[in-house]
C-alpha atoms as a printed R data frame, in Angstrom:
    type eleno elety resid chain resno       x       y       z
1   ATOM     1    CA   MET     A     1 -16.363   2.352   3.247
2   ATOM     2    CA   THR     A     2 -15.889  -1.373   3.741
3   ATOM     3    CA   ALA     A     3 -12.984  -3.372   2.355
4   ATOM     4    CA   ASP     A     4 -15.293  -5.118  -0.149
5   ATOM     5    CA   GLU     A     5 -16.587  -1.796  -1.435
6   ATOM     6    CA   ALA     A     6 -13.046  -0.481  -1.751
7   ATOM     7    CA   SER     A     7 -11.863  -3.631  -3.556
8   ATOM     8    CA   SER     A     8 -14.682  -3.584  -6.075
9   ATOM     9    CA   ALA     A     9 -14.831   0.166  -6.591
10  ATOM    10    CA   ASP     A    10 -13.556   1.582  -9.860
11  ATOM    11    CA   HIS     A    11 -11.027   4.238  -8.882
12  ATOM    12    CA   PRO     A    12 -10.308   6.350 -11.974
13  ATOM    13    CA   THR     A    13  -7.895   8.440  -9.932
14  ATOM    14    CA   PRO     A    14  -5.834   7.220  -7.032
15  ATOM    15    CA   GLU     A    15  -7.350   7.829  -3.659
16  ATOM    16    CA   ILE     A    16  -6.327   7.749  -0.081
17  ATOM    17    CA   LEU     A    17  -9.183   6.093   1.773
18  ATOM    18    CA   PRO     A    18  -9.768   7.356   5.318
19  ATOM    19    CA   VAL     A    19 -11.410   4.722   7.524
20  ATOM    20    CA   GLU     A    20 -12.624   4.801  11.109
21  ATOM    21    CA   ASP     A    21 -11.004   1.531  12.147
22  ATOM    22    CA   PRO     A    22  -7.932   0.556  10.089
23  ATOM    23    CA   ARG     A    23  -7.481  -2.743  11.968
24  ATOM    24    CA   ALA     A    24 -11.055  -3.869  11.202
25  ATOM    25    CA   PHE     A    25 -10.679  -2.721   7.591
26  ATOM    26    CA   ALA     A    26  -7.492  -4.782   7.208
27  ATOM    27    CA   ALA     A    27  -9.130  -7.856   8.749
28  ATOM    28    CA   GLU     A    28 -12.073  -7.603   6.368
29  ATOM    29    CA   ALA     A    29  -9.820  -7.007   3.352
30  ATOM    30    CA   ARG     A    30  -7.859 -10.167   4.163
31  ATOM    31    CA   THR     A    31 -11.015 -12.276   3.712
32  ATOM    32    CA   ASN     A    32 -10.810 -11.764  -0.061
33  ATOM    33    CA   PRO     A    33  -8.147 -14.146  -1.431
34  ATOM    34    CA   ARG     A    34  -7.360 -11.745  -4.303
35  ATOM    35    CA   ASN     A    35  -6.260  -9.062  -1.846
36  ATOM    36    CA   ARG     A    36  -2.745  -8.696  -0.505
37  ATOM    37    CA   VAL     A    37  -2.863  -6.545   2.613
38  ATOM    38    CA   VAL     A    38   0.178  -4.776   4.038
39  ATOM    39    CA   TRP     A    39  -0.311  -3.554   7.605
40  ATOM    40    CA   VAL     A    40   1.829  -0.522   8.482
41  ATOM    41    CA   PRO     A    41   1.803  -0.352  12.298
42  ATOM    42    CA   ARG     A    42   2.051   2.748  14.441
43  ATOM    43    CA   SER     A    43   5.577   1.698  15.438
44  ATOM    44    CA   VAL     A    44   6.961   2.503  11.960
45  ATOM    45    CA   ARG     A    45   8.799   5.778  12.435
46  ATOM    46    CA   SER     A    46  11.760   5.558  10.077
47  ATOM    47    CA   LYS     A    47  12.277   5.162   6.357
48  ATOM    48    CA   ASP     A    48  14.480   2.118   6.918
49  ATOM    49    CA   THR     A    49  11.841   0.370   9.051
50  ATOM    50    CA   LEU     A    50   9.109   1.132   6.510
51  ATOM    51    CA   LEU     A    51  11.141  -0.146   3.567
52  ATOM    52    CA   ARG     A    52  12.105  -3.313   5.495
53  ATOM    53    CA   LEU     A    53   8.427  -3.892   6.263
54  ATOM    54    CA   PHE     A    54   7.476  -3.691   2.574
55  ATOM    55    CA   ALA     A    55  10.454  -5.799   1.483
56  ATOM    56    CA   ASP     A    56   9.407  -8.550   3.897
57  ATOM    57    CA   ALA     A    57   5.653  -8.313   3.307
58  ATOM    58    CA   LEU     A    58   5.860  -8.255  -0.493
59  ATOM    59    CA   HIS     A    59   8.916 -10.484  -0.849
60  ATOM    60    CA   PHE     A    60  10.981  -7.931  -2.728
61  ATOM    61    CA   PRO     A    61  14.061  -9.409  -4.437
62  ATOM    62    CA   ARG     A    62  17.252  -9.983  -2.446
63  ATOM    63    CA   TYR     A    63  18.974  -7.173  -4.314
64  ATOM    64    CA   PHE     A    64  16.403  -4.638  -3.044
65  ATOM    65    CA   ARG     A    65  18.203  -1.614  -1.630
66  ATOM    66    CA   ARG     A    66  16.313   0.361   0.958
67  ATOM    67    CA   ASN     A    67  15.958   3.635  -0.904
68  ATOM    68    CA   TRP     A    68  12.980   5.403  -2.455
69  ATOM    69    CA   ASP     A    69  13.904   4.620  -6.089
70  ATOM    70    CA   ALA     A    70  14.219   0.901  -5.366
71  ATOM    71    CA   PHE     A    71  10.956   0.968  -3.394
72  ATOM    72    CA   GLU     A    72   9.094   2.586  -6.287
73  ATOM    73    CA   GLU     A    73  10.469   0.092  -8.816
74  ATOM    74    CA   SER     A    74   9.806  -2.940  -6.610
75  ATOM    75    CA   LEU     A    75   6.285  -1.755  -5.795
76  ATOM    76    CA   ARG     A    76   5.443  -1.366  -9.497
77  ATOM    77    CA   GLU     A    77   6.867  -4.810 -10.254
78  ATOM    78    CA   TYR     A    78   4.845  -6.305  -7.413
79  ATOM    79    CA   LEU     A    79   1.639  -4.696  -8.674
80  ATOM    80    CA   ALA     A    80   2.254  -6.079 -12.160
81  ATOM    81    CA   SER     A    81   2.654  -9.579 -10.689
82  ATOM    82    CA   LEU     A    82  -0.697  -9.616  -8.867
83  ATOM    83    CA   PRO     A    83  -3.291 -12.107 -10.092
84  ATOM    84    CA   GLU     A    84  -6.019 -10.714 -12.333
85  ATOM    85    CA   HIS     A    85  -8.318  -8.414 -10.361
86  ATOM    86    CA   GLY     A    86  -5.917  -8.596  -7.452
87  ATOM    87    CA   ALA     A    87  -5.560  -5.687  -5.062
88  ATOM    88    CA   LEU     A    88  -2.681  -4.501  -2.958
89  ATOM    89    CA   ILE     A    89  -4.170  -2.756   0.050
90  ATOM    90    CA   ILE     A    90  -1.790  -0.779   2.240
91  ATOM    91    CA   VAL     A    91  -3.423  -0.106   5.598
92  ATOM    92    CA   HIS     A    92  -1.790   2.399   7.924
93  ATOM    93    CA   GLU     A    93  -2.523   2.242  11.640
94  ATOM    94    CA   HIS     A    94  -0.978   5.698  11.828
95  ATOM    95    CA   VAL     A    95   0.401   7.871   9.024
96  ATOM    96    CA   PRO     A    96   4.187   7.381   9.074
97  ATOM    97    CA   PHE     A    97   6.704  10.204   9.392
98  ATOM    98    CA   GLY     A    98   4.292  13.012  10.290
99  ATOM    99    CA   GLU     A    99   5.021  15.843   7.889
100 ATOM   100    CA   GLY     A   100   8.244  16.333   5.994
101 ATOM   101    CA   GLU     A   101  10.285  15.030   3.114
102 ATOM   102    CA   ASN     A   102   9.929  11.284   3.830
103 ATOM   103    CA   HIS     A   103   6.162  11.645   4.294
104 ATOM   104    CA   THR     A   104   5.822  13.497   0.987
105 ATOM   105    CA   THR     A   105   8.071  11.111  -0.942
106 ATOM   106    CA   TYR     A   106   6.350   8.009   0.447
107 ATOM   107    CA   PHE     A   107   2.862   9.151  -0.505
108 ATOM   108    CA   GLU     A   108   4.003  10.451  -3.902
109 ATOM   109    CA   ILE     A   109   5.361   6.977  -4.675
110 ATOM   110    CA   LEU     A   110   2.149   5.274  -3.511
111 ATOM   111    CA   LEU     A   111  -0.087   7.640  -5.474
112 ATOM   112    CA   SER     A   112   2.071   7.334  -8.588
113 ATOM   113    CA   ALA     A   113   1.991   3.534  -8.392
114 ATOM   114    CA   ALA     A   114  -1.795   3.624  -7.913
115 ATOM   115    CA   ALA     A   115  -2.247   5.940 -10.902
116 ATOM   116    CA   ASN     A   116  -0.032   3.800 -13.140
117 ATOM   117    CA   ARG     A   117  -1.302   0.373 -12.144
118 ATOM   118    CA   THR     A   118  -2.119  -2.109 -14.887
119 ATOM   119    CA   ASP     A   119  -5.675  -3.065 -15.789
120 ATOM   120    CA   GLY     A   120  -7.129  -5.593 -13.419
121 ATOM   121    CA   HIS     A   121  -4.834  -4.617 -10.546
122 ATOM   122    CA   SER     A   122  -5.438  -2.002  -7.902
123 ATOM   123    CA   LEU     A   123  -3.519  -0.286  -5.162
124 ATOM   124    CA   GLN     A   124  -5.512   1.099  -2.274
125 ATOM   125    CA   ILE     A   125  -4.000   3.385   0.326
126 ATOM   126    CA   VAL     A   126  -5.864   3.321   3.632
127 ATOM   127    CA   VAL     A   127  -5.261   5.778   6.472
128 ATOM   128    CA   PRO     A   128  -7.031   6.372   9.785
129 ATOM   129    CA   GLY     A   129  -9.711   8.977   9.451
């Protein structure tokens, strides 16, 4: 699936999109000015690093505390602030954390935010596949 197809697709349920080349997907997604692409590099191995990455990339408020509850709230607020038909596309070079509690919590938050997005906004979760 290309970035344009993913951006224009109607996703009634949240999906994790496996792509062959995450870097190429991210580059293509960035060509659409309505898209905001967050690149999660292979080097992200800790919760703190991941939350710092999102805080910087999405300009979370200064009071953002690096914990899962604050991440979920800030992510939802960011999605609500996107321009009409805007998409937040989170592209993972490698799935962070392997298996375990942080992995599960992270993807639960992403899928919940995708399922509860407002009309005209989308959240796409891209993983290598």
